[in-house]
VEXBA-481634 format. One record per residue: residue number from 1; residue in three letters; x, y, z of N, C-alpha, C, CB in turn. Coordinates in steps of 0.02 Angstrom, whole numbers, plus 50000, padded with zeros to 5 digits. Last residue first. Glycine has a CB too. Layout:
<sites>
SITE   pos   code     n_x     n_y     n_z    ca_x    ca_y    ca_z     c_x     c_y     c_z    cb_x    cb_y    cb_z
SITE   NUM    ALA       X       Y       Z       X       Y       Z       X       Y       Z       X       Y       Z
...
</sites>
This chain:
<sites>
SITE   pos   code     n_x     n_y     n_z    ca_x    ca_y    ca_z     c_x     c_y     c_z    cb_x    cb_y    cb_z
SITE   295    SER   51146   51997   48525   51172   52069   48506   51124   52112   48476   51228   52066   48457
SITE   294    ARG   51091   51872   48521   51099   51911   48581   51112   51977   48576   51145   51888   48618
SITE   293    ARG   51107   51827   48385   51041   51841   48414   51044   51889   48479   51007   51773   48433
SITE   292    TYR   51253   51815   48383   51223   51869   48342   51148   51880   48366   51227   51849   48263
SITE   291    GLN   51254   51712   48471   51296   51780   48494   51263   51836   48451   51388   51775   48475
SITE   290    TYR   51194   51609   48399   51170   51642   48456   51189   51692   48487   51168   51613   48493
SITE   289    TYR   51285   51604   48283   51218   51619   48269   51190   51647   48342   51177   51549   48239
SITE   288    SER   51406   51572   48330   51408   51639   48294   51328   51659   48298   51441   51631   48208
SITE   287    GLU   51379   51442   48378   51400   51493   48430   51396   51562   48393   51477   51479   48460
SITE   286    ILE   51355   51379   48254   51307   51384   48303   51325   51434   48359   51295   51317   48330
SITE   285    ASP   51483   51399   48194   51429   51425   48160   51369   51438   48212   51410   51376   48102
SITE   284    SER   51568   51324   48275   51573   51399   48280   51520   51434   48239   51642   51423   48257
SITE   283    LYS   51534   51203   48234   51515   51223   48306   51521   51301   48309   51567   51187   48364
SITE   282    LEU   51477   51190   48070   51532   51193   48119   51503   51217   48188   51591   51243   48092
SITE   281    VAL   51402   51098   47954   51386   51141   48009   51448   51129   48055   51312   51123   48044
SITE   280    VAL   51353   51074   47775   51401   51067   47843   51388   51112   47891   51474   51077   47832
SITE   279    GLY   51237   50992   47664   51287   51048   47684   51316   51030   47749   51253   51120   47690
SITE   278    TYR   51161   50889   47610   51145   50956   47597   51197   51006   47619   51084   50972   47627
SITE   277    ILE   51157   50721   47561   51199   50774   47602   51184   50841   47571   51283   50760   47600
SITE   276    ARG   51041   50592   47565   51077   50647   47529   51109   50697   47579   51027   50686   47481
SITE   275    GLN   51049   50415   47565   51057   50477   47609   51086   50533   47569   51103   50463   47670
SITE   274    ILE   50969   50270   47539   50999   50333   47500   50996   50389   47556   50951   50356   47425
SITE   273    MET   50899   50166   47589   50980   50154   47590   51012   50213   47549   51004   50076   47552
SITE   272    PRO   50757   50224   47508   50782   50173   47547   50857   50163   47530   50742   50110   47535
SITE   271    ALA   50766   50402   47509   50747   50347   47471   50780   50286   47521   50777   50353   47388
SITE   270    VAL   50814   50511   47585   50770   50527   47540   50750   50464   47495   50798   50583   47504
SITE   269    HIS   50859   50567   47737   50846   50503   47702   50790   50511   47646   50824   50449   47755
SITE   268    ARG   50985   50692   47736   50915   50676   47743   50908   50608   47706   50866   50736   47713
SITE   267    GLN   51123   50776   47834   51096   50734   47780   51018   50712   47788   51140   50671   47775
SITE   266    VAL   51258   50880   47862   51176   50876   47857   51146   50827   47813   51146   50942   47832
SITE   265    TYR   51391   50850   47948   51366   50850   47887   51290   50835   47892   51404   50804   47845
SITE   264    LEU   51477   50945   48074   51429   50899   48051   51408   50901   47987   51378   50902   48084
SITE   263    ALA   51648   50945   48153   51599   50970   48102   51543   50918   48094   51635   50984   48031
SITE   262    GLU   51714   50887   48239   51733   50962   48229   51686   50991   48184   51803   50972   48201
SITE   261    ALA   51656   50776   48373   51669   50797   48306   51682   50870   48307   51612   50779   48258
SITE   260    SER   51617   50712   48484   51681   50751   48491   51704   50766   48413   51741   50706   48538
SITE   259    THR   51496   50649   48497   51542   50624   48447   51613   50654   48456   51515   50641   48376
SITE   258    ALA   51427   50729   48605   51429   50656   48603   51480   50621   48560   51365   50633   48582
SITE   257    GLU   51450   50862   48569   51471   50835   48618   51480   50761   48627   51440   50856   48656
SITE   256    PHE   51386   50869   48438   51460   50886   48445   51487   50851   48515   51470   50972   48448
SITE   255    GLU   51254   50830   48474   51293   50781   48432   51366   50802   48436   51269   50780   48354
SITE   254    HIS   51221   50940   48549   51223   50883   48587   51262   50825   48550   51152   50864   48605
SITE   253    LEU   51213   51022   48448   51259   51036   48498   51274   50975   48537   51234   51089   48541
SITE   252    ALA   51101   50973   48377   51180   50979   48349   51235   50988   48397   51188   51040   48303
SITE   251    GLU   50997   51003   48460   51018   50935   48442   51089   50927   48415   50972   50910   48392
SITE   250    GLU   51007   51150   48445   51014   51107   48515   51037   51037   48510   50947   51101   48551
SITE   249    LEU   50970   51161   48315   51031   51182   48334   51056   51153   48409   51028   51258   48330
SITE   248    THR   50871   51015   48264   50877   51081   48294   50958   51104   48310   50833   51080   48362
SITE   247    ALA   50854   50916   48115   50881   50925   48184   50883   51000   48205   50953   50894   48189
SITE   246    GLN   50819   50882   47987   50767   50917   48031   50777   50934   48105   50711   50878   48031
SITE   245    TYR   50928   50816   47941   50920   50881   47909   50858   50922   47959   50897   50869   47821
SITE   244    GLN   51044   50749   48059   50983   50744   48021   50960   50812   48001   50929   50709   48061
SITE   243    VAL   51219   50722   48047   51155   50755   48087   51102   50756   48040   51167   50833   48115
SITE   242    PRO   51373   50636   48060   51312   50656   48027   51258   50688   48074   51284   50595   47992
SITE   241    ALA   51539   50706   48085   51488   50656   48109   51428   50683   48073   51478   50650   48193
SITE   240    ILE   51713   50733   48068   51647   50744   48058   51597   50688   48087   51641   50751   47988
SITE   239    ASP   51874   50814   48093   51824   50756   48100   51754   50771   48096   51831   50722   48162
SITE   238    ARG   51950   50917   47970   51905   50909   48028   51871   50846   48034   51856   50959   48029
SITE   237    ARG   52112   50973   47919   52047   50936   47913   52013   50936   47972   52055   50868   47892
SITE   236    ASN   52198   51082   47859   52172   51079   47916   52100   51041   47920   52170   51145   47935
SITE   235    ALA   52342   51001   47779   52277   51036   47779   52251   51031   47847   52226   51007   47727
SITE   234    PRO   52459   50926   47681   52458   50973   47731   52389   51009   47735   52514   51021   47719
SITE   233    ILE   52395   50766   47631   52423   50827   47619   52414   50877   47673   52397   50852   47561
SITE   232    ASN   52326   50654   47668   52403   50657   47678   52428   50717   47667   52441   50613   47637
SITE   231    MET   52204   50636   47625   52209   50627   47694   52289   50641   47708   52181   50551   47717
SITE   230    LEU   52203   50652   47488   52184   50701   47527   52194   50697   47597   52127   50711   47516
SITE   229    ASP   52331   50609   47382   52297   50585   47442   52275   50637   47496   52341   50537   47475
SITE   228    ILE   52337   50615   47216   52344   50659   47279   52301   50621   47327   52318   50741   47270
SITE   227    SER   52442   50551   47080   52387   50547   47125   52386   50591   47188   52383   50480   47146
SITE   226    GLU   52547   50591   47006   52491   50565   46976   52434   50562   47019   52505   50503   46952
SITE   225    PRO   52640   50738   47037   52619   50674   47056   52549   50650   47019   52612   50675   47135
SITE   224    LEU   52707   50834   46903   52663   50829   46961   52651   50761   46975   52600   50863   46953
SITE   223    GLU   52878   50814   46851   52811   50817   46834   52765   50811   46911   52797   50752   46777
SITE   222    GLU   53017   50927   46863   52991   50862   46874   52905   50869   46857   53011   50838   46959
SITE   221    GLU   53108   51023   46880   53099   51006   46822   53063   50940   46821   53159   51007   46789
SITE   220    LYS   53114   51085   47000   53155   51025   46999   53143   50998   46922   53133   50969   47061
SITE   219    ASP   53028   51199   46978   53098   51209   47004   53142   51145   46995   53096   51228   47081
SITE   218    ALA   52911   51129   46952   52939   51174   46902   53008   51191   46919   52900   51236   46896
SITE   217    ALA   52884   51066   47077   52898   51024   47010   52934   51068   46953   52825   50995   46978
SITE   216    ILE   52861   51178   47154   52923   51135   47170   52932   51089   47108   52912   51089   47242
SITE   215    GLU   52748   51232   47093   52807   51271   47102   52866   51223   47115   52799   51321   47159
SITE   214    ALA   52663   51119   47114   52673   51148   47041   52733   51192   47046   52607   51193   47014
SITE   213    SER   52648   51117   47251   52679   51063   47205   52698   51079   47140   52638   51009   47197
SITE   212    ASP   52582   51243   47275   52660   51230   47305   52681   51171   47261   52665   51208   47396
SITE   211    GLU   52464   51224   47211   52511   51284   47185   52571   51267   47216   52488   51364   47205
SITE   210    MET   52413   51113   47282   52432   51111   47208   52474   51161   47184   52376   51113   47167
SITE   209    PHE   52405   51166   47411   52451   51111   47398   52462   51106   47330   52428   51048   47423
SITE   208    ARG   52304   51269   47379   52373   51288   47403   52422   51233   47397   52372   51311   47474
SITE   207    ALA   52194   51181   47358   52220   51241   47305   52296   51252   47319   52177   51320   47317
SITE   206    LEU   52180   51118   47477   52199   51085   47422   52227   51129   47367   52145   51047   47400
SITE   205    ASP   52142   51232   47560   52207   51195   47572   52224   51152   47508   52201   51147   47638
SITE   204    VAL   52025   51276   47503   52086   51318   47492   52148   51284   47510   52084   51382   47529
SITE   203    ALA   51936   51180   47546   51964   51170   47476   52020   51218   47461   51910   51179   47422
SITE   202    PRO   51960   51101   47694   51947   51159   47670   51972   51155   47595   51977   51211   47712
SITE   201    LEU   51878   50940   47723   51938   50986   47707   51922   51041   47679   51987   50960   47666
SITE   200    LEU   51822   50822   47838   51800   50886   47801   51867   50924   47792   51742   50933   47844
SITE   199    SER   51798   50645   47827   51834   50703   47845   51813   50762   47796   51911   50688   47843
SITE   198    THR   51712   50537   47789   51758   50533   47849   51795   50589   47864   51804   50484   47843
SITE   197    PRO   51555   50483   47718   51608   50539   47732   51647   50516   47799   51569   50619   47743
SITE   196    GLY   51546   50302   47703   51523   50374   47698   51574   50420   47718   51464   50387   47738
SITE   195    ASN   51630   50190   47701   51563   50190   47745   51536   50261   47743   51576   50167   47827
SITE   194    SER   51742   50212   47636   51694   50157   47621   51638   50161   47653   51717   50097   47633
SITE   193    GLY   51732   50401   47615   51766   50337   47631   51719   50277   47613   51786   50335   47709
SITE   192    GLU   51753   50561   47546   51720   50504   47559   51764   50443   47580   51682   50489   47503
SITE   191    ILE   51772   50727   47606   51809   50658   47582   51767   50604   47604   51885   50647   47612
SITE   190    LEU   51711   50863   47545   51687   50804   47592   51721   50748   47568   51608   50788   47591
SITE   189    LEU   51779   51021   47541   51780   50958   47513   51768   50899   47565   51844   50951   47478
SITE   188    TRP   51706   51191   47545   51729   51129   47587   51725   51064   47532   51671   51117   47661
SITE   187    LYS   51679   51279   47445   51722   51305   47510   51751   51244   47553   51671   51354   47563
SITE   186    PRO   51714   51264   47276   51674   51249   47332   51719   51271   47396   51652   51169   47333
SITE   185    GLU   51735   51300   47134   51748   51351   47189   51712   51334   47250   51727   51421   47169
SITE   184    SER   51742   51220   47027   51668   51246   47048   51677   51290   47109   51613   51182   47068
SITE   183    LYS   51870   51188   47013   51846   51238   46968   51783   51270   46986   51839   51211   46906
SITE   182    LEU   51909   51094   47104   51915   51159   47123   51888   51219   47081   51979   51167   47131
SITE   181    ALA   51882   50986   47027   51844   50993   47088   51857   51066   47112   51864   50938   47144
SITE   180    LYS   51978   51002   46930   51898   50999   46907   51863   51015   46971   51870   50920   46876
SITE   179    ARG   52087   50976   46996   52076   51038   46961   52002   51055   46939   52118   51036   46901
SITE   178    ALA   52071   50844   47034   52075   50899   47088   52063   50966   47055   52148   50900   47125
SITE   177    GLU   52075   50778   46911   52016   50776   46950   52012   50836   47008   52013   50705   46981
SITE   176    GLU   52203   50809   46875   52146   50835   46834   52087   50834   46871   52134   50799   46773
SITE   175    VAL   52278   50731   46973   52289   50816   46969   52226   50837   46927   52369   50844   46924
SITE   174    THR   52157   50614   47052   52218   50634   47002   52216   50707   47006   52209   50607   46920
SITE   173    LEU   52131   50574   47226   52117   50605   47158   52176   50624   47110   52081   50667   47169
SITE   172    HIS   52080   50484   47357   52128   50485   47306   52107   50520   47238   52148   50417   47294
SITE   171    ARG   51949   50502   47411   52014   50519   47452   52077   50524   47403   52029   50458   47510
SITE   170    GLU   51822   50587   47322   51853   50535   47341   51924   50555   47379   51860   50493   47280
SITE   169    VAL   51703   50714   47368   51764   50694   47325   51789   50628   47359   51825   50756   47323
SITE   168    ARG   51577   50836   47366   51599   50763   47392   51654   50742   47343   51533   50704   47392
SITE   167    LEU   51580   50997   47413   51586   50947   47352   51614   50881   47384   51639   50975   47289
SITE   166    ILE   51485   51147   47475   51520   51082   47481   51526   51040   47414   51481   51040   47532
SITE   165    SER   51400   51256   47524   51455   51259   47473   51508   51202   47485   51490   51330   47476
SITE   164    LYS   51312   51274   47617   51294   51222   47559   51354   51216   47510   51225   51246   47516
SITE   163    ASP   51316   51277   47789   51352   51301   47736   51338   51249   47672   51431   51306   47758
SITE   162    MET   51168   51292   47889   51224   51258   47856   51254   51286   47802   51208   51199   47837
SITE   161    ILE   51070   51363   47955   51139   51396   47950   51192   51353   47925   51161   51420   48016
SITE   160    ALA   50952   51298   47923   50944   51375   47914   51017   51402   47917   50894   51411   47976
SITE   159    ALA   50971   51162   47954   50973   51180   47880   50964   51260   47875   50910   51138   47838
SITE   158    VAL   50958   51147   48089   51025   51154   48058   51023   51179   47981   51061   51082   48061
SITE   157    SER   50820   51257   48153   50856   51198   48124   50921   51203   48092   50819   51171   48079
SITE   156    VAL   50777   51339   48295   50810   51347   48225   50834   51277   48211   50875   51403   48223
SITE   155    ARG   50723   51324   48420   50684   51357   48378   50710   51360   48300   50675   51422   48408
SITE   154    ARG   50826   51293   48504   50774   51237   48485   50726   51274   48431   50728   51208   48557
SITE   153    LEU   50899   51399   48526   50927   51353   48487   50879   51296   48461   50981   51327   48524
SITE   152    ALA   50812   51471   48616   50828   51495   48551   50852   51446   48507   50874   51546   48555
SITE   151    GLN   50826   51390   48735   50758   51399   48689   50774   51430   48623   50700   51449   48726
SITE   150    ILE   50963   51407   48760   50938   51340   48733   50875   51347   48700   50930   51287   48789
SITE   149    VAL   50965   51535   48801   51003   51522   48735   50976   51455   48710   51086   51518   48746
SITE   148    PRO   50873   51540   48913   50850   51577   48847   50896   51555   48787   50854   51661   48856
SITE   147    SER   50864   51375   48976   50893   51448   48973   50873   51474   48909   50974   51454   48980
SITE   146    ASN   50820   51252   49009   50765   51299   48984   50800   51362   48989   50694   51299   49026
SITE   145    GLN   50841   51081   49005   50878   51139   49005   50828   51199   48976   50944   51126   48961
SITE   144    TYR   50805   50949   48991   50769   50985   49042   50806   51055   49050   50767   50943   49110
SITE   143    SER   50775   50839   48862   50807   50895   48887   50771   50931   48939   50821   50937   48836
SITE   142    LEU   50780   50659   48868   50739   50719   48867   50777   50778   48895   50675   50707   48906
SITE   141    GLY   50827   50538   48875   50850   50578   48824   50809   50637   48815   50855   50541   48765
SITE   140    GLN   50804   50459   48986   50757   50452   48935   50782   50499   48870   50685   50473   48964
SITE   139    SER   50893   50512   49078   50907   50444   49047   50856   50422   48994   50909   50390   49102
SITE   138    LYS   50849   50643   49098   50913   50630   49060   50918   50558   49036   50974   50646   49103
SITE   137    LEU   50734   50612   49176   50736   50642   49107   50793   50633   49065   50729   50710   49112
SITE   136    VAL   50800   50553   49287   50756   50513   49251   50740   50550   49171   50688   50505   49298
SITE   135    THR   50862   50664   49331   50903   50607   49314   50854   50557   49271   50933   50572   49384
SITE   134    LEU   50767   50758   49365   50814   50771   49317   50847   50707   49286   50863   50815   49345
SITE   133    PHE   50707   50681   49468   50667   50696   49413   50718   50706   49351   50620   50760   49430
SITE   132    LEU   50814   50676   49569   50785   50617   49534   50743   50627   49467   50741   50585   49583
SITE   131    SER   50932   50796   49549   50867   50783   49567   50848   50714   49528   50821   50848   49548
SITE   130    LYS   51105   50724   49545   51054   50776   49537   50986   50754   49559   51050   50797   49465
SITE   129    LYS   51264   50681   49627   51196   50667   49599   51147   50731   49603   51162   50604   49640
SITE   128    GLY   51390   50671   49684   51377   50712   49623   51311   50696   49588   51433   50704   49574
SITE   127    PHE   51418   50635   49817   51403   50587   49762   51381   50613   49691   51351   50546   49786
SITE   126    ALA   51461   50756   49874   51500   50696   49892   51485   50636   49833   51478   50671   49972
SITE   125    GLU   51369   50842   49819   51432   50853   49820   51480   50800   49824   51442   50892   49864
SITE   124    SER   51235   50791   49826   51255   50835   49776   51331   50838   49760   51232   50900   49794
SITE   123    THR   51220   50721   49951   51202   50697   49887   51232   50722   49826   51140   50707   49880
SITE   122    ILE   51285   50812   50037   51306   50737   50027   51289   50717   49965   51276   50688   50076
SITE   121    LEU   51196   50914   50029   51260   50920   50013   51294   50857   50004   51291   50957   50057
SITE   120    ASN   51066   50864   50072   51068   50887   50005   51155   50892   49987   51023   50965   50000
SITE   119    SER   51105   50831   50209   51087   50770   50154   51087   50798   50083   51008   50734   50167
SITE   118    THR   51128   50955   50255   51178   50904   50254   51166   50850   50205   51184   50876   50318
SITE   117    THR   50997   51016   50242   51063   51041   50208   51122   50996   50203   51089   51100   50242
SITE   116    ILE   50929   50941   50326   50913   50947   50255   50969   50961   50217   50865   50996   50242
SITE   115    ILE   50981   50954   50451   50981   50890   50424   50970   50889   50348   50931   50850   50459
SITE   114    LEU   50963   51098   50473   51024   51071   50478   51030   50998   50441   51041   51070   50551
SITE   113    MET   50825   51115   50452   50874   51151   50401   50950   51119   50405   50877   51237   50420
SITE   112    GLY   50783   51054   50564   50757   51024   50500   50810   51063   50441   50663   51045   50489
SITE   111    PRO   50832   51120   50678   50852   51053   50657   50844   51026   50587   50819   51011   50695
SITE   110    LEU   50758   51240   50637   50832   51244   50642   50856   51164   50642   50858   51288   50714
SITE   109    ILE   50618   51206   50632   50653   51233   50575   50726   51228   50582   50633   51303   50563
SITE   108    ILE   50547   51153   50733   50586   51098   50699   50624   51135   50642   50536   51037   50670
SITE   107    ASN   50482   51257   50801   50542   51233   50831   50584   51182   50784   50521   51199   50897
SITE   106    PRO   50357   51274   50732   50418   51316   50714   50485   51293   50747   50404   51388   50736
SITE   105    ASN   50242   51164   50691   50291   51181   50742   50357   51211   50728   50305   51126   50773
SITE   104    ARG   50165   51083   50599   50146   51155   50636   50180   51177   50687   50084   51158   50663
SITE   103    THR   50202   50967   50539   50214   50972   50621   50183   51032   50646   50292   50977   50644
SITE   102    LEU   50182   50980   50406   50165   50917   50437   50162   50927   50510   50216   50862   50419
SITE   101    GLU   50232   51107   50377   50156   51085   50368   50142   51028   50399   50134   51075   50298
SITE   100    MET   50364   51093   50404   50322   51145   50438   50251   51133   50431   50336   51213   50413
SITE    99    LEU   50408   50994   50311   50407   50984   50389   50365   51035   50422   50479   50989   50421
SITE    98    ALA   50374   51063   50196   50340   51001   50209   50347   50990   50285   50371   50941   50166
SITE    97    MET   50473   51161   50201   50415   51187   50204   50364   51123   50223   50402   51225   50137
SITE    96    LEU   50582   51080   50186   50582   51119   50252   50501   51140   50252   50641   51191   50252
SITE    95    ALA   50566   51034   50057   50567   50991   50104   50552   51014   50174   50623   50962   50101
SITE    94    ALA   50577   51156   49982   50518   51116   49983   50508   51068   50043   50518   51078   49922
SITE    93    LEU   50706   51187   50006   50656   51231   50036   50589   51188   50032   50650   51306   49995
SITE    92    PRO   50779   51074   49940   50790   51091   50018   50726   51133   50041   50864   51140   50032
SITE    91    ALA   50769   50977   49829   50734   51039   49844   50732   51050   49920   50662   51037   49814
SITE    90    GLN   50815   50856   49781   50860   50917   49780   50825   50982   49781   50902   50918   49721
SITE    89    LEU   50745   50738   49790   50724   50787   49748   50765   50853   49736   50665   50803   49769
SITE    88    VAL   50831   50674   49886   50804   50640   49821   50784   50692   49772   50739   50593   49836
SITE    87    ALA   50849   50769   49991   50910   50735   49956   50881   50706   49887   50946   50671   50006
SITE    86    GLY   50723   50801   50037   50769   50859   50007   50824   50820   49966   50806   50911   50071
SITE    85    MET   50679   50676   50074   50645   50720   50026   50685   50769   49990   50595   50755   50057
SITE    84    MET   50762   50638   50184   50757   50600   50120   50726   50633   50066   50723   50541   50129
SITE    83    ALA   50745   50758   50267   50813   50741   50243   50801   50704   50174   50854   50694   50298
SITE    82    GLY   50618   50738   50300   50636   50804   50268   50702   50786   50232   50645   50868   50323
SITE    81    MET   50610   50611   50367   50566   50618   50299   50593   50695   50270   50467   50616   50320
SITE    80    GLY   50696   50633   50467   50718   50591   50417   50667   50595   50358   50726   50519   50443
SITE    79    LEU   50620   50723   50551   50682   50744   50523   50707   50697   50461   50734   50744   50582
SITE    78    MET   50517   50634   50587   50506   50685   50544   50565   50722   50512   50470   50728   50576
SITE    77    ALA   50599   50532   50657   50553   50516   50600   50544   50570   50552   50488   50498   50624
SITE    76    TYR   50631   50617   50764   50684   50592   50709   50649   50565   50656   50736   50536   50733
SITE    75    PHE   50510   50631   50817   50549   50696   50799   50598   50670   50753   50585   50737   50862
SITE    74    GLY   50465   50501   50857   50425   50540   50801   50470   50597   50774   50355   50573   50830
SITE    73    VAL   50547   50465   50959   50561   50438   50894   50524   50476   50840   50542   50366   50892
SITE    72    SER   50592   50608   51062   50550   50558   51050   50562   50532   50977   50481   50581   51063
SITE    71    SER   50781   50628   51103   50706   50660   51089   50656   50596   51069   50707   50723   51018
SITE    70    ALA   50909   50607   51214   50867   50594   51153   50795   50622   51151   50862   50520   51145
SITE    69    HIS   50983   50630   51326   50969   50689   51282   50934   50672   51209   51039   50725   51268
SITE    68    ILE   50976   50512   51392   50959   50568   51424   50944   50619   51375   51008   50588   51468
SITE    67    PRO   51012   50400   51312   50952   50411   51321   50930   50475   51361   50931   50356   51347
SITE    66    ILE   51119   50376   51199   51120   50431   51241   51040   50442   51267   51152   50496   51200
SITE    65    ILE   51091   50245   51149   51168   50271   51161   51170   50318   51213   51201   50307   51097
SITE    64    GLN   50956   50228   51129   50989   50181   51161   51059   50198   51189   50991   50132   51119
SITE    63    ALA   50918   50339   51058   50894   50327   51127   50934   50276   51160   50822   50306   51130
SITE    62    GLY   50997   50311   50936   51016   50368   50978   50984   50362   51043   51000   50434   50948
SITE    61    VAL   50908   50205   50896   50979   50198   50909   51010   50247   50948   51013   50196   50853
SITE    60    LEU   50793   50276   50874   50792   50226   50927   50867   50214   50939   50751   50158   50907
SITE    59    GLY   50831   50362   50773   50807   50391   50833   50817   50341   50895   50732   50410   50824
SITE    58    MET   50851   50268   50662   50908   50309   50697   50898   50344   50760   50930   50360   50654
SITE    57    ALA   50716   50238   50649   50768   50191   50665   50835   50214   50697   50783   50159   50606
SITE    56    GLY   50666   50360   50606   50644   50328   50669   50684   50273   50693   50577   50305   50662
SITE    55    GLY   50736   50363   50485   50743   50412   50533   50726   50387   50606   50701   50470   50513
SITE    54    ILE   50683   50249   50418   50750   50251   50429   50774   50298   50486   50780   50267   50368
SITE    53    THR   50545   50290   50414   50565   50225   50445   50641   50221   50461   50546   50166   50397
SITE    52    ALA   50545   50412   50359   50515   50409   50420   50539   50341   50455   50437   50414   50412
SITE    51    GLY   50607   50394   50232   50639   50443   50279   50616   50430   50343   50628   50513   50263
SITE    50    MET   50519   50302   50171   50589   50288   50183   50623   50325   50236   50625   50299   50126
SITE    49    PHE   50404   50385   50166   50404   50327   50201   50474   50302   50219   50369   50280   50165
SITE    48    LEU   50440   50491   50083   50428   50506   50147   50425   50440   50191   50366   50547   50150
SITE    47    THR   50471   50418   49972   50529   50452   49999   50516   50470   50069   50545   50514   49959
SITE    46    PRO   50346   50364   49925   50400   50319   49952   50454   50357   49983   50429   50275   49898
SITE    45    GLY   50273   50485   49905   50258   50447   49958   50316   50403   49980   50200   50410   49942
SITE    44    ILE   50349   50537   49793   50347   50581   49857   50336   50532   49916   50286   50639   49854
SITE    43    ILE   50340   50454   49687   50409   50461   49723   50396   50497   49786   50467   50501   49679
SITE    42    SER   50237   50338   49607   50255   50396   49644   50319   50390   49670   50211   50409   49695
SITE    41    SER   50256   50255   49444   50243   50256   49515   50256   50326   49543   50285   50204   49550
SITE    40    PRO   50267   50161   49305   50241   50219   49330   50225   50213   49410   50180   50236   49288
SITE    39    MET   50440   50092   49268   50364   50090   49288   50325   50147   49311   50356   50046   49339
SITE    38    GLY   50573   50099   49239   50527   50146   49206   50456   50131   49214   50542   50150   49135
SITE    37    LEU   50656   50028   49309   50631   49994   49254   50579   50043   49221   50600   49925   49275
SITE    36    GLY   50691   50118   49404   50736   50106   49360   50708   50070   49301   50786   50073   49390
SITE    35    VAL   50580   50128   49485   50596   50191   49442   50644   50175   49394   50623   50252   49481
SITE    34    THR   50574   49999   49534   50513   50023   49489   50537   50083   49450   50445   50045   49533
SITE    33    LEU   50698   49988   49602   50679   49943   49540   50627   49969   49501   50658   49875   49560
SITE    32    ALA   50677   50083   49698   50728   50095   49653   50715   50046   49592   50799   50084   49687
SITE    31    THR   50574   50034   49768   50568   50102   49738   50620   50112   49677   50580   50157   49795
SITE    30    ILE   50627   49914   49812   50572   49914   49781   50555   49982   49738   50526   49900   49830
SITE    29    VAL   50727   49967   49900   50746   49921   49845   50688   49915   49799   50766   49851   49870
SITE    28    LEU   50655   50043   49995   50709   50073   49956   50729   50031   49893   50770   50084   50001
SITE    27    LYS   50571   49951   50058   50543   50001   50014   50599   50039   49972   50502   50052   50058
SITE    26    ALA   50675   49876   50120   50631   49848   50076   50599   49893   50032   50586   49813   50109
SITE    25    MET   50719   49973   50214   50771   49954   50161   50733   49921   50103   50829   49901   50192
SITE    24    GLY   50601   49995   50292   50635   50050   50257   50682   50030   50201   50672   50089   50306
SITE    23    VAL   50574   49865   50343   50527   49893   50290   50566   49956   50262   50451   49913   50322
SITE    22    SER   50696   49846   50420   50677   49801   50370   50631   49835   50317   50644   49741   50403
SITE    21    LEU   50704   49965   50505   50757   49954   50461   50738   49907   50402   50814   49926   50500
SITE    20    LEU   50585   49929   50585   50598   49996   50545   50647   49991   50495   50619   50053   50587
SITE    19    LEU   50612   49806   50634   50560   49813   50591   50568   49878   50548   50498   49812   50630
SITE    18    TRP   50715   49843   50721   50720   49802   50655   50674   49791   50612   50736   49746   50665
SITE    17    LEU   50650   49932   50813   50713   49952   50773   50719   49903   50709   50783   49945   50824
SITE    16    GLY   50474   49930   50817   50534   49925   50845   50588   49935   50785   50538   49856   50883
SITE    15    LEU   50337   50048   50819   50366   49998   50788   50436   49991   50820   50365   50009   50716
SITE    14    GLU   50272   50158   50882   50242   50099   50893   50278   50040   50867   50182   50103   50868
SITE    13    GLY   50295   50300   50879   50341   50258   50912   50319   50191   50932   50364   50289   50967
SITE    12    ASN   50219   50390   50807   50197   50374   50870   50236   50326   50906   50134   50353   50867
SITE    11    ILE   50296   50378   50686   50300   50439   50717   50273   50432   50792   50260   50491   50676
SITE    10    THR   50261   50241   50641   50327   50259   50662   50334   50314   50703   50365   50270   50610
SITE     9    ALA   50121   50248   50621   50147   50204   50682   50227   50217   50704   50140   50121   50659
SITE     8    ASN   50131   50341   50510   50095   50357   50579   50119   50316   50636   50019   50345   50574
SITE     7    VAL   50194   50244   50422   50229   50315   50441   50199   50334   50505   50216   50378   50385
SITE     6    THR   50102   50142   50413   50171   50133   50438   50204   50190   50461   50211   50105   50390
SITE     5    ASP   50004   50219   50357   49989   50185   50422   50057   50166   50450   49940   50119   50413
SITE     4    TYR   50053   50252   50232   50042   50300   50270   50029   50279   50345   49992   50334   50242
SITE     3    GLY   50069   50158   50132   50118   50162   50187   50108   50214   50233   50183   50168   50162
SITE     2    ILE   50010   50118   50008   50045   50187   50008   50098   50186   50072   49985   50253   50017
SITE     1    GLY   50035   49942   49993   50002   50003   49994   50038   50070   50002   49960   49998   50042
</sites>
């Protein structure tokens, strides 16, 4: 059941130490399983239940050790409820207000603040955990960031800022093929591999290499090399990863972080087994966009 009867019995001091520890740990395991498996369940009720039973158990232990200075079991149960709620939800003010509403006693504010602050710091700083709700959203791939910058990035697709001046080329080119590729004056060369694009090369770097090679060949009265390996020439190549045409700028930023890529090529599924590439997006393009929007 919900467990309110057990909580009431704990506050009234009607349950023993081992029973409190047993039901508290059992509730902890069951709640962790249901949340971890994605089953629909409440979290506030189990949090208060676990806090009350474990807090009550700690109160009984304290009463055995220092009986003169110990308070009633119900007092420790209430503090346990506040500590558990504040730690799980990372909401210390909400937990403190809950204690005030449940007890209607302002004397619980100081010990409540102490225990709730301690539990929050242990959870967030010692274990590096965030609120349970944020953790569940993150595990499901849902974004919970709502800053003005993120909201602005969600409204714009990568297609709006992508650079369409690209040309897909093979890694190995003849001199004639390289000249033909540069004749259309692309800004970027998308180097193809066996499983799709592998790298992004500024076209100006290839043009500079060909010019330098021609000068060296003329000085030595030699012929130009028959083949050019675009992955071996001196150039500022960028690692790339795919992003879908309908993706937002926020999703593109997440893709940059997940893949550690330096550029994204924008593609769309146009037919079975066929992906068409429309352009490329650099991280600096996204940064320039929202900086321009802010100015």
